N, C-alpha and C positions, 0 to 999 in steps of 0.2 A: 904821631909823635906831637908834632909842633902844637894840632888841633887840643892835645889833651891839656900840653901846657898852657898853652890860653885859657883852659874851665877850668885851671885849677887856682889860676891867678885872679880868673874871673873873682871863683870863689872866695877866696883868700879875701879881694876886695871886698865883695858879701861877707864876711864876717866879721870886717874890722870895719865897715858902718853897723854890722850892727849891735858891736859893743859899743861905739861913738853912740847910735841914738841910744841906748838904755844908758848913757851913763855923763854923756851932755847934753841928752835932745837934740832935736830935730835942725835945729842951729848947725849943729859941727857939722850935718851933710854934706859935705862939698867934695867935692872933684881930686884939690888939689889935698884937703886934710884924709879922704880917706885914705889914696895914696899913700900920704906917708906915714898913716896908720900902720898901713900893711905894709911895705916894707920895696913897693914901688915907686919906680920912677915918678914925676910928676904929672906926665903927662901920658898915664896906666887910665887915671881914672875915665878919662873920655874916650879912651880906645876901645873901654869896655862896656862901658855905660854912657853910650853918646849923649842923653840928656839924664838931667838930674834926678825927672820925675822917673825913671829905668831904675837907676843908683838907688833912689829911696826908699821905691817897692823893694827892691833886692833887702834893702838894709832894712826895712819893717816885715818881710816877711821872713827873715834868719834872727831879728831880735824876738817875734813871736816864737818862732822852732825852739828859741833859748828856756822862753822866759817857760813857755807849758811843759818841756822837759826839769828844768830845776824847779816848775813848782808844784810837780809830782815829788821828785828826789824832798822835796823841804816838807811834804805834807805827810812822807813818811817817816820823818822824825818829828813829828809831834806828839808830845808826850799829854796824857791825862790835866786838863787843865783846873788850877787851885780853885782860879774865882772866872767868870765868864767875860771880863777885861783881858785875861791871861790868856784866854783866847779867843777872843776880837783879834789881837797882836798880832799870834800866830797864824790868823788867818790872813793880816795883810800884811803879811812874809810872804806866804804862798800866793797871796794875789799878785803881787808884786816883785811877785823873784823877779832874777837870783837878787837883789837884793831891795830892799826899804830903806831910802834915805831920805834925809832928812827935806832935800827939794823935790821930794816925788809929784805933786801935784804939778808943781811946771814942767817938769822935762820930764812924767812918764802918763799920766794921768792924762794931761790936759792935750796932747799929741796922742795919745789914742784917742780922746773924743772926738778928736780934730779931721783923724781917719777913716772916722765912720761915715766923711762926710764925704768922700770921694770913692766912686764905684768901686774901684780895683783896690784898692787898699780895704775897704768895707768888707770885702769875700776875703782878703786874708784875714781878719780879728774873725768874720764868724767860723771861717776854721778852722782859728783854733779856741773858739771858744766851749768846744765840749770838753778839751782838753782841761781847761782849766776849771771847768764846774766839776771833772770829774778829781779834780785837785784839791776844789774846795767841800767837795761829799767826802776824800779818806777823811783829810783833815779836819772834818767838825766831826767823824763815827773815832778819831783817833786822841780828840781831844776831849770830847760828854759822853764819846760809848751810846752815839745815835746816830742812824743812817736819819739822812736827807735829800728825799728826790731831784730830780734836778730842777724842777723848779723855783724849787727853795736855793738850792745853791746859788742859783740866777739872781734871785729874791736875798740874800746874806752877800751876794759879789757888791749886786748895784747900791744897797747899803752901806755897803764899808766904802764904795765912792763917793756917794753922795755925800755919808762924812767926812771925808781928809776932804771933800772942795770945800762945804761946808763952814769946817774947821778955819781953812784959808781964807777963804770970805769975810768973816768977821773977826779975823785976825789973831784967833789961836795963836800963842805962841806957842806952841808945839800941834799941827795937823795930824798928827800921827795920835799921840796919845790922846787928842780929846775923839780921836773918831775909833779907837780902842776904849774910850770911857763910854760913847757914846753906843757904839755896836755891842760892847759890852752887855752896858745895862738892858737893851733892847734881847743879846741872847737870852740873857737871863729870864728876862717876861715871857720867853715864849718857848724856857723848860730846856733851853739849850743851855744842861752845864751839867759838867762832868761826877757822877756819883760820889769822887769824894768830896766836893763841897755837902753833897745830900744827907749823907754817910754822917 
C-alpha cells in the first residue's frame, strides 16, 4: 500500500513536471517548483527524484507522451484546408501539441533540439517520433486528401520546425505566421493542397 502511494506521488510529480515543461520550458523544472505544482510538500521532489536529471527525464518522457496523444487528437480534427497556409498552420498545431503558443521557439522547439544532445533524452524523443509522424500524415490526409509516407512526413515536420527557427532568427514579428506562410508555399509547390482549392 505504501509503495503504491509512493508510485502514485512520483507519477503526480512527473505529470506536473511535464505540464511545466510544456507551458514554461526547462527552467521551470526544479524540485521545489514541481512539488508545488503537484500539490506535494517542498521536499517531495528530492525524495521521489533524487537528481534534477532524473526529474527532467521524467518531465520529457511524460511531456512527449502527452504531446503525441494530443497530436493525434488534433490531427483527427483537421478539416480540408482552403489554402496551403491554412494546412501549414494546422500541421504546426499538430506538431506542437497540445498548444501552439507565440513563444513556441524558446519554450518548446529549442529545448526539444537540445534534448537530442543527451543520449537518454534522445531515446525518449526518438521513441515518440513515429507517433508524431503518424499524426502529421493523418493531418495532411485530412487537410489535403493526400497520403504521404514516413519520409515525407518527417521532411514536412523538419521544414515546419526549421521555418519557425528561421522566422525567429530573422526577427519575424510572428514566427508562427512566418512559418505557416513559408511552409504553405512549399506545400502548394509540392501539390499538397486540398481539392477545395483545386476545384
